[in-house]
N, C-alpha and C positions, 0 to 999 in steps of 0.2 A: 505493501502502499505505502503512493505517495503522499506523500502534503503539505502543502507553502514551506513550511516551513522545513523539510531538507535542501531546501536548496537553498536554508541562508543559512545551520547549527552549518558550526562543521564537524570533519567526518566525527569527530570523536563521540560527542553527539546529538551523529545517526539514531545511536542503539538503540539510545533512550529516549529520542522524537518515531524509530519504529514501536518500539516496546507498548508509548502508547495507544500510536493509532491499531494493533493490536487487540489491545487490550479496547478500545474506545470499538471496535467494530461485533471483538467478540460479546460484553455489556447487551448493544444494541442486540443482539443474537439472540443471545439467552432472555431478552424484555421482549422479545417480539414469541417467544418459546407460548403453545397451548398450557395454562395447570395445568399437573400432574395431581389429579392429586391418592394415587395411587400411596397407596399405609405401606407396605410393604418395597419398599425404595424411599431415598433419601430425594436419588434426583434420577428424569430419567436421560439415560445413554447420550441426547440431545444435547440435557442440560448437563452434562460430568461435562461433553467436548468442547463446551464454550467458557467451563468450569478453568475447565488447566491450562490452554486458552488465557485465560487470564490471569492465571494465578500464577505463571512463567513469567509474565511481562511481564506484573507488578516484582516479582523476584528480581526480574534483570533494573527492572531501576530502585526497587531503593537496593543493589549492592553498588550501581553506577555513580560514577564519581559525575555530575555536570564540571564542564569544564568556559562556560560559557555562562 
């Protein structure tokens, strides 16, 4: 995913911006998924996939040191 920020950020911060982009997209997809009222599963496989993307992106964002 490319954002306007990719063109203004130095290369070291590009990974952080890309992670924010992935997290934003996954969050939007997660919010659009139909509600599952299945009592035996905390999340549907579709929800779990988006949560995994958000978790990975958040880890990168938290572990990275911005240089701008």
